[in-house]
C-alpha positions as CSV (number, residue, x, y, z in Angstrom):
1,M,-15.1,17.7,10.7
2,I,-11.9,17.7,8.8
3,P,-11.2,14.0,8.1
4,L,-7.9,12.3,8.1
5,F,-8.3,11.2,4.6
6,K,-10.8,11.8,1.9
7,P,-11.4,10.2,-1.5
8,Y,-10.4,12.5,-4.5
9,M,-13.3,11.9,-6.9
10,N,-15.8,13.9,-8.9
11,K,-18.1,13.6,-12.0
12,E,-15.4,12.0,-14.1
13,E,-15.6,8.8,-12.0
14,I,-19.3,8.8,-11.9
15,D,-19.5,9.1,-15.8
16,A,-16.9,6.3,-16.1
17,V,-19.0,4.0,-13.9
18,A,-22.2,5.0,-15.9
19,D,-20.5,4.1,-19.1
20,V,-19.6,0.6,-17.8
21,I,-23.1,0.1,-16.6
22,N,-24.5,1.2,-19.9
23,S,-22.1,-1.2,-21.8
24,G,-23.8,-4.2,-20.3
25,W,-20.3,-5.7,-19.3
26,I,-19.7,-4.9,-15.6
27,G,-17.7,-7.8,-14.4
28,L,-14.0,-8.6,-15.3
29,G,-13.6,-7.3,-18.9
30,P,-12.3,-4.7,-21.1
31,R,-11.9,-1.8,-18.6
32,T,-9.9,-4.1,-16.3
33,K,-7.6,-5.0,-19.3
34,E,-7.2,-1.4,-20.2
35,F,-6.5,-0.3,-16.5
36,E,-3.7,-3.1,-16.3
37,E,-2.1,-2.0,-19.5
38,K,-2.0,1.6,-18.5
39,F,-0.9,0.9,-15.0
40,A,1.9,-1.3,-16.2
41,E,3.0,1.5,-18.5
42,F,2.8,4.1,-15.8
43,I,5.0,2.0,-13.5
44,G,7.4,0.9,-16.2
45,I,6.9,-2.9,-16.0
46,K,5.7,-5.7,-18.2
47,H,2.7,-7.0,-16.3
48,A,0.1,-5.4,-13.9
49,I,-2.6,-7.8,-12.5
50,A,-5.7,-6.2,-11.1
51,L,-7.2,-7.6,-7.9
52,N,-10.1,-6.9,-5.4
53,S,-7.6,-5.8,-2.7
54,A,-3.9,-5.4,-1.8
55,T,-4.5,-8.1,0.8
56,A,-5.3,-10.5,-2.1
57,G,-2.1,-9.3,-3.8
58,L,0.2,-10.2,-0.8
59,H,-1.6,-13.6,-0.4
60,L,-1.1,-14.4,-4.1
61,A,2.5,-13.1,-4.2
62,L,3.5,-15.5,-1.5
63,K,1.3,-18.3,-3.0
64,L,3.5,-17.9,-6.0
65,L,6.7,-18.7,-4.3
66,N,5.6,-22.3,-3.3
67,L,7.4,-22.0,0.0
68,Q,7.6,-24.9,2.6
69,K,5.2,-24.8,5.5
70,G,6.8,-22.8,8.3
71,S,9.2,-20.8,6.1
72,E,9.8,-17.3,7.6
73,I,8.8,-14.0,6.1
74,I,10.6,-10.9,7.5
75,T,8.4,-7.7,7.5
76,T,7.8,-4.6,9.6
77,P,5.4,-4.5,12.6
78,L,4.3,-0.9,11.8
79,T,1.9,-1.6,9.1
80,F,-1.7,-2.7,8.5
81,I,-2.6,-6.2,9.6
82,S,-2.8,-7.7,6.1
83,T,1.0,-7.5,5.7
84,A,1.4,-10.0,8.5
85,F,-1.6,-12.1,7.9
86,S,-0.6,-12.8,4.3
87,P,2.2,-15.2,5.2
88,L,-0.2,-17.0,7.7
89,Y,-2.7,-17.6,4.8
90,C,0.1,-19.6,3.2
91,N,1.1,-21.5,6.3
92,L,4.2,-19.3,6.7
93,K,5.6,-17.5,9.6
94,P,5.9,-13.6,9.9
95,V,8.9,-12.3,11.7
96,F,9.0,-8.7,12.8
97,A,12.1,-6.6,12.2
98,D,12.5,-3.3,13.8
99,I,12.0,0.1,12.1
100,Q,14.1,3.2,11.3
101,E,13.1,6.0,13.6
102,D,13.3,8.8,10.9
103,T,11.3,7.0,7.9
104,L,9.4,4.5,10.0
105,N,10.4,1.9,7.4
106,I,12.0,-1.4,8.1
107,D,15.5,-1.3,9.5
108,L,18.2,-2.9,7.4
109,E,20.5,-4.0,10.1
110,D,17.7,-5.6,12.0
111,I,16.6,-7.5,8.8
112,K,20.1,-9.1,8.8
113,K,19.8,-10.0,12.5
114,K,16.4,-11.7,11.9
115,I,17.5,-13.9,9.0
116,T,17.6,-17.6,9.8
117,P,17.9,-20.7,7.6
118,K,14.1,-20.7,7.5
119,T,13.9,-17.2,6.0
120,K,12.6,-17.1,2.4
121,A,11.4,-13.6,1.8
122,I,11.3,-10.0,2.8
123,I,8.1,-7.8,2.7
124,P,9.3,-4.2,3.1
125,V,6.5,-1.7,3.4
126,H,6.9,1.8,2.0
127,Y,5.5,3.6,5.0
128,G,3.5,6.7,4.1
129,G,4.7,6.5,0.5
130,H,8.3,7.0,1.5
131,P,10.3,4.2,-0.2
132,C,12.4,1.9,1.8
133,D,16.2,1.6,1.1
134,M,15.6,-0.9,-1.8
135,K,19.2,-1.0,-2.9
136,E,20.3,-2.3,0.3
137,I,17.4,-4.6,0.7
138,Q,18.1,-6.0,-2.7
139,E,21.7,-6.7,-1.6
140,I,20.6,-8.4,1.6
141,A,18.2,-10.5,-0.4
142,E,20.7,-11.6,-3.0
143,E,23.3,-12.4,-0.4
144,N,20.8,-14.7,1.4
145,D,18.8,-16.0,-1.6
146,L,15.6,-14.4,-0.5
147,M,12.6,-13.2,-2.5
148,I,11.2,-9.5,-2.1
149,I,7.6,-8.7,-2.2
150,E,7.1,-5.0,-1.9
151,D,4.1,-3.7,0.1
152,A,3.4,-0.5,-1.8
153,A,-0.1,0.0,-0.4
154,H,0.9,3.6,0.5
155,A,3.2,4.2,-2.4
156,C,1.4,4.7,-5.7
157,G,3.4,7.1,-7.6
158,S,6.5,7.0,-5.3
159,E,10.0,6.8,-6.8
160,Y,13.3,5.4,-5.5
161,N,16.4,6.4,-7.5
162,N,14.3,7.9,-10.1
163,K,12.4,4.6,-10.8
164,K,8.8,4.1,-9.9
165,I,8.1,1.8,-7.0
166,G,6.7,-1.4,-8.5
167,S,9.2,-1.5,-11.4
168,L,11.7,-3.9,-9.8
169,N,10.2,-6.7,-7.7
170,L,6.8,-8.4,-7.2
171,T,4.9,-5.3,-5.8
172,V,1.5,-5.0,-4.3
173,F,-0.6,-1.7,-4.5
174,S,-3.7,-0.8,-2.6
175,F,-6.7,1.0,-4.2
176,A,-8.7,1.1,-1.0
177,A,-11.1,4.0,-0.4
178,I,-8.6,6.4,1.2
179,K,-5.6,5.4,-0.9
180,N,-3.9,7.9,-3.4
181,L,-5.4,6.0,-6.2
182,S,-8.7,4.6,-5.2
183,T,-11.3,2.3,-6.9
184,G,-13.5,2.1,-3.7
185,D,-11.5,-1.1,-2.9
186,G,-9.1,-3.0,-5.1
187,G,-5.4,-3.7,-5.7
188,M,-2.7,-4.4,-8.2
189,L,0.3,-6.8,-8.4
190,T,3.1,-5.9,-10.7
191,T,5.8,-8.1,-12.1
192,N,8.3,-8.7,-15.1
193,N,8.1,-12.3,-14.7
194,D,5.9,-13.9,-17.6
195,L,5.3,-17.1,-15.6
196,F,4.1,-15.2,-12.5
197,N,1.8,-13.2,-14.7
198,E,0.3,-16.3,-16.4
199,R,-0.3,-18.0,-13.0
200,L,-1.6,-15.0,-11.2
201,R,-4.3,-14.5,-13.8
202,K,-5.5,-17.9,-13.1
203,L,-5.2,-17.9,-9.3
204,R,-7.2,-14.6,-9.1
205,W,-10.1,-16.2,-10.9
206,M,-10.6,-19.6,-9.0
207,G,-7.7,-21.2,-11.0
208,I,-9.8,-21.0,-14.3
209,T,-7.5,-21.0,-17.4
210,S,-9.5,-18.3,-19.3
211,S,-11.7,-15.5,-18.2
212,T,-15.3,-15.2,-19.4
213,F,-14.3,-12.0,-21.3
214,S,-11.6,-13.8,-23.3
215,R,-14.1,-16.5,-24.2
216,T,-16.7,-14.0,-25.4
217,S,-16.8,-12.2,-28.8
218,K,-19.3,-10.4,-30.9
219,D,-20.1,-13.6,-32.7
220,N,-20.1,-16.4,-30.1
221,Y,-19.5,-17.4,-26.5
222,K,-17.2,-20.3,-25.6
223,W,-18.5,-22.0,-22.5
224,D,-15.7,-24.5,-21.8
225,Y,-12.6,-23.9,-19.7
226,D,-10.2,-25.9,-17.4
227,V,-9.3,-25.5,-13.8
228,E,-5.6,-26.4,-13.1
229,E,-5.2,-25.6,-9.3
230,I,-7.1,-24.2,-6.4
231,G,-7.7,-20.5,-7.0
232,Y,-9.6,-17.6,-5.4
233,K,-12.1,-15.0,-6.1
234,F,-9.8,-12.1,-6.1
235,H,-10.4,-10.3,-9.4
236,P,-11.9,-6.8,-9.6
237,T,-15.0,-5.7,-11.8
238,D,-15.0,-3.4,-14.7
239,I,-16.8,-0.9,-12.5
240,Q,-13.7,-0.6,-10.2
241,S,-11.3,-0.6,-13.1
242,A,-13.1,2.2,-14.8
243,I,-12.8,4.3,-11.7
244,G,-9.2,3.3,-11.5
245,L,-8.5,4.5,-15.1
246,V,-9.8,8.0,-14.1
247,Q,-7.8,8.0,-10.9
248,L,-4.7,7.0,-12.6
249,R,-5.0,10.1,-15.0
250,K,-5.2,12.2,-11.8
251,L,-2.5,10.5,-9.8
252,E,0.4,12.9,-10.5
253,K,-1.8,16.0,-9.8
254,S,-3.2,14.5,-6.6
255,N,0.2,13.4,-5.4
256,N,1.6,16.9,-6.1
257,L,-1.2,18.4,-4.1
258,R,-0.5,16.1,-1.2
259,N,3.2,17.1,-1.4
260,K,2.3,20.8,-1.1
261,I,0.4,20.2,2.1
262,F,3.1,18.0,3.4
263,K,5.8,20.8,2.9
264,K,3.5,23.4,4.4
265,Y,2.9,21.3,7.5
266,N,6.7,20.7,7.8
267,D,7.6,24.4,7.4
268,E,5.1,25.3,10.2
269,F,5.7,22.3,12.6
270,E,9.5,22.4,12.4
271,K,9.2,25.6,14.5
272,I,7.7,23.7,17.4
273,D,10.1,22.2,19.8
274,W,7.9,19.3,20.8
275,I,7.2,18.1,17.2
276,K,9.4,16.0,15.1
277,T,8.4,16.3,11.4
278,P,8.6,13.4,8.8
279,I,11.5,13.5,6.3
280,H,11.9,12.9,2.7
281,K,15.4,11.5,1.8
282,S,17.1,13.0,-1.3
283,N,17.0,9.9,-3.5
284,I,13.2,9.4,-3.2
285,K,10.0,10.8,-4.3
286,S,7.1,10.1,-1.9
287,S,3.4,9.7,-2.7
288,C,2.8,11.6,0.5
289,H,0.0,9.1,1.5
290,N,-0.1,10.3,5.0
291,Y,1.4,12.9,7.3
292,T,2.8,11.5,10.6
293,I,4.5,13.6,13.2
294,K,6.2,12.4,16.4
295,I,5.4,14.4,19.6
296,D,6.8,14.8,23.1
297,K,3.5,15.6,24.7
298,N,0.6,13.4,25.7
299,R,-0.7,11.8,22.4
300,E,-4.1,10.9,23.6
301,Q,-4.8,14.4,24.9
302,L,-3.7,16.0,21.6
303,I,-6.0,13.6,19.6
304,K,-8.9,14.3,21.9
305,Y,-8.2,18.1,21.8
306,L,-8.2,18.0,18.0
307,D,-11.4,15.9,17.9
308,A,-13.2,18.4,20.2
309,I,-12.6,21.2,17.7
310,G,-13.5,19.2,14.6
311,I,-10.2,17.8,13.4
312,S,-9.6,14.1,13.1
313,A,-6.3,12.6,14.1
314,G,-5.1,9.0,14.3
315,V,-2.3,6.6,14.9
316,H,-0.8,4.6,12.1
317,Y,0.0,2.1,13.4
318,K,-0.2,0.2,16.7
319,P,2.6,-2.4,16.4
320,L,1.0,-5.6,15.1
321,Y,2.7,-7.6,17.9
322,L,0.6,-5.7,20.4
323,H,-2.7,-7.1,19.1
324,S,-4.2,-10.0,20.9
325,F,-3.6,-12.4,18.1
326,F,0.2,-12.1,18.3
327,K,0.4,-12.0,22.1
328,N,2.4,-15.2,22.3
329,M,5.0,-14.1,19.7
330,K,8.5,-13.3,20.9
331,V,9.4,-9.8,19.4
332,D,12.5,-7.7,19.8
333,C,11.7,-4.3,18.3
334,P,12.9,-1.5,20.7
335,V,12.7,1.4,18.2
336,T,9.1,0.4,17.4
337,D,8.3,0.0,21.0
338,S,9.5,3.6,21.7
339,V,8.4,5.5,18.5
340,W,4.9,4.2,18.0
341,K,3.9,5.8,21.3
342,K,4.8,9.2,19.8
343,I,3.3,9.1,16.4
344,V,0.2,11.1,15.4
345,T,-1.3,11.2,11.8
346,L,-2.8,14.5,10.8
347,P,-5.4,15.2,8.1
348,M,-4.0,15.4,4.5
349,Y,-5.8,14.7,1.2
350,P,-5.8,16.4,-2.3
351,S,-9.0,18.3,-1.9
352,M,-7.9,19.9,1.4
353,I,-8.2,23.6,1.0
354,E,-5.8,26.2,2.4
355,E,-8.2,27.2,5.1
356,E,-8.4,23.7,6.4
357,V,-4.7,23.2,6.3
358,N,-4.3,26.4,8.3
359,Q,-6.9,25.3,10.8
360,V,-5.0,22.1,11.5
361,I,-1.7,24.0,11.8
362,N,-3.2,26.5,14.3
363,A,-4.9,23.9,16.3
364,V,-1.8,21.8,16.8
365,K,0.2,25.0,17.6
366,S,-2.4,26.0,20.2
367,F,-2.3,22.7,22.1
368,K,-0.9,23.1,25.6
């Protein structure tokens, strides 16, 4: 079976984990500190705070803002459920803006339409690794005194106007099993704000003012610490961070491999009249997290056809407002309503060999 996604790991990650286990320090410690420093350097930002998931990152980013209960957070419905649940964790209200048909990113004009006096923040999601129009979103946010939290779960290594995603606003990355940079599960939150950085490090570790590692040296262990506010168990371990360090070294290479597959798919599928291929705008560099086409044929039949011959295909995503939890929410997203019924995600991962790529191409072409 050719999977949709596949982790890009080998003996380097195994050896990195073994080194941590042999060191005797496997919790939050020196590998995490090193991972944070190197990730911040890679992004081009002052602070990177490692977490146990991107979901935790979105939760904490909103927690930082100290917003009034019921404040509205505008985001896209074409995303993973964490993006919409994170406001709810903080007693805030997610509001869905429509998407752009070409990039599947949040639509700028609909953001403007959805702003009310209760709106306090925007969470744009860089779908598939293709950056949103951040210059325009920044302008909307400044005009309306709104905060921006970028959901870059798909966009590790992506660039907008020659700057890495994560270098401007509070930004959340995912290191889940199938992401471009994977630690098995994990995440990172980036910021240039010193006060945010200080508070985040406490919030991720139960509100504790200093980590066990910072209170431990070769000569002694200081047991005492303070707890200043309610915090969460959101920190990673050094096992995850050791994997992350190896994955970070591989990221440019693995994203380039994804990009080659993306281009080959586009070259072949652009020839088929019932397929609309994904685009890359000229001012962006995409991480190519996934490859999503739009089709004018029966989607479920195509997915079943591919599955029968050993090729996985999926849908990313069913609009969040179609899930039972949101059934009572009033939503006006006509482009999302139309487009999501046409999208199909095809296999793409760095270790995908040419034979497998060709197999997918030929299978899709042969679908009647």
